[in-house]
Phi, psi and omega in degrees: 000131177282122181234159172222154181246129175244117182254121185257114166055038175274090188215159186305323183303330183264359176049059182293146179292150181303322182298326179291313180298315180299315180297318180291318180300329178294335180272336181299131181094347179268348180197162175301142184225147177226136176236148174250153175231128179278126174238157185267130170217100185303332179290336181265309180226112187281061180303314183299313182291317186274324186246347184069026185210150172218151174293156179298142184291342183246017179298138172239161178295139174278356179248127180272075179285167178300321182224138176244130177242131174276137177228158177235104182116191190279319188272155173294154181288160174304325179295323178295313180296318179298319179297315178298317178299324181295340178280347181051050179284152173281333175207155179241125175272126184243131178211167176148202185256160181063053187301325183280352178235288189289317178293319177298316178299321179295316179302316179291322178297319178295315180300313180297332181273001179090005176266154182251111172289138181284319182227138172238121181267122182230159173289121186213124181205171178302332179271350178218076188286340176050044185303322181295319180289321177298320178295319177300313178302313183299317180299332185250012177070027179260129178283133176268127175245135184273128169256131181065050181295339178259023173060041178059026177072020182282220185297336180303321181287352177260355181296139184302323180297320179288313180299316180296317179295320179296314179299319181297333182253005177067034178230173176278160177304325180290334180280000000 
């Protein structure tokens, strides 16, 4: 099966965990790869005004992909999507940082371009089930991967059913 790897914003500004970098590096060289790097352009995406934060101006990808594309904003650039299309993959593996925004935007951009993302990681939890998006994935053979399945450690971890199950097994609610 012809595959391509799209790595989204794995760069120092986002402080990616070591396990993510190690896992992605294991895939480099096994298929064509493209990585994006988020750069700041307030005229395109008003990070400073809306979030009070901007990515570092000199960030580079921590992943040495075959091709690196700079982007401004959440979605991959048209050039990134065109490059992936030129590879004629049967599926595109998408991974990276900012799963609820940038990785999700990449998955939809690929889908809209006629490419099939293999996995789309979305924020999914008992308090945010996203049934419509899960159903869309299922219809198109896309695996749904949950980001924040424990609801970011919020009130869900204080629910009596979770606390009771954890106590019964001698672990913490998060485990």
